[in-house]
N, C-alpha and C positions, 0 to 999 in steps of 0.2 A: 773850489770854484767850479771845477768840472762836474762834481757830483751834484751841486746844486741845480746846474743847468740840466743834467739828465733827470733829475727828480721833478723839475718844473714841467719838462716836455712830457714825462711820464703821466703826471697828474693831469695835464691838459689833454692827452691822448685818452686817458681813462673817462674824463669828463665828457668829451666829445662822443665817445663810444656808449656811455651810459644815456645821454641825451638822444642819441640816435635810436638806440634799442628801445626807448620808451616811447617813441613817437607812435601816435594812434595809427593802428592797422585797420583798414576798412575790410570787413568781412566779405568774402566773394559769394554771393548767393548763386546757387546752381540755376542756370537759365532754364534748364528743363523743368525744374521744381517751380520756379517762378511762373512759367507758361502753364503748368498744370493747375496751379492754385488760381490764376486768373481765369482759366477756362472753366474751372469747377464753380467759381463764383458767378461767372456770366451764365452758366447753365442752370444755376439754382438747384444743383444736385450734389450735396456733400454732407458729411458728417463731422462733428467735432468730438474728438475723444477727450473727455474732461479728465484732468489729472489733479487739480487743486480748486478747493473752494474757499473764498474769502467772505465770510459773513460780515454784515454790518454789526459791530459789536457795541451794544449798549451796556451799561453797567451790570444788568441783570444777567445778560448772556455771558459776559466776560467771567463773572463770578462762578457761574455753573460750568461753563466750558473749560476754564483753566483747571478746576478741581477734577473734571472727568479726564482731561487730556494730559494730565501730569505723567511724565516719564514715557511719552509716547513719541516725542519728536514734534508734535503739533502744538499749535497755540490757538487761541480763540480766534485770532484774525487769519489764520492760514491752516487749513486742514487738507493733507493730502489724501486723495481718494483714487489715486491711479490704480487701474487694474481691476476696479469693481464694475465694469460695464456701463459706466456713466456717459451717456451721449446726448448730443443735440443734433438732430438731423433736419435739413432743409431739403424737400423734394418738391420742385416746381411751387405750388401754392400751400404746401403743407409744412407744419412745424411739429416735430415728434420729439418730446424730451421726457427723461425720466432720471431726474437728479435728486440727490439728497438735499435736505434743507436744514440749516441750523440758524435759528434766529427767533425773533418774536412775531407772532401772528396777532393781528389787531382785531380781527372779526372772523366769523365764520369757523369752519373746520369741524366742529362738534366734538363729541367724547368717543374715545375708543375707535377712532378711524384707523383703518389699516395702513394707508399710505398718506403721509403728510409731507412728501417732498414735493418738488416742482414737476408736476405731471402735465404735459400739454401734448394732445393729439387732435390737432384741429387745422382749420384753415387759417392762413395768415392774411391779415388786412394791413394796409398802409405799408407795403413793402417798399423800401427806398434803399437804393445802393448808391453811396457817394463815390465819386471817382477817386482813383489812387492819389493819395496826397503826397507832399514832399517827403514825408517820413517813411514812405513804403507801405502805407496802411490804407486798406479799403475798409470803410465803415458801412455796416448794413443795419438798417433799422426796420422793426416790424412789430406788429401787435397781433395777439392771439387770445382767445377766450377758452377756458376750460371750465365748464360747469357755470358756476357764478363768479368765478374769479378771472379778472382779466390781467393780462401780462403785456409789459412793454419790454421788448428784447432789443438789445444793441450788440452787434458783433463788431470787433475790431480785429481784422485779419491782416497779418503781416505777410510779406512775400515768401517768407520761409515756412509758412503754414501755422505759426504760433498764432493762437486766437484767444482773445479776451472777450468774455460774454458777461454783459451786465443785464440783469433781470430785475425789473421793478414790477411789484404786484400791487393789486387793489387792496389786498388784505394782509400783507406782511411787509416786513423791512426788506429793502433791496439786498441783493447778494450778487457777487462777482465769482465767475468761474474761469479758469484758464486751462487750455489744452492745446492740442495739435489738430489741424485740419487733416481728415482722412477722406479721399474721394470715394464715391460709391460706385463709380464706373470701373469695370474689370480692367485689370492690366495698367491702370494709371497709378499716379503717385500715392503711396500709403506710408505712414510713418509707424 
């Protein structure tokens, strides 16, 4: 009788402890980091260091990419490009990118071209920064043109600096890049 009483209380105590330890924990964002990210977005002077690209995978791209990416840790849907110097930079009214591209091109491009990535070095039009939403995201939308190709770019920036970049092109399938915000001003937040 006494043993069953102890066993019941032990089980109840373990159950309470396990439920308590599994409770969701809110991450504490560094206030200094939040302030630096918001200041950079307001000043329109920042760089996103791209770590991953996520191409829109059609059947054709999937078949080729899975064959090429076998045993690399990458898939046709997610390719790690960290450390290759791939960046997207916003400076006032300019957008500068040099990003690799995997996917289908529908027109243009030509044969034997040296660079077939997402290359933008021009003036931004229709720049729109939406206010910080309830999820802690700031959304920035803009458009740019490079030669005959036009791009629609959307950045979703979290308060911790994590950034998701959606790029839609007039001549290719869309692609998504993810990375971290790096401020271009000296002495401020860098990751």
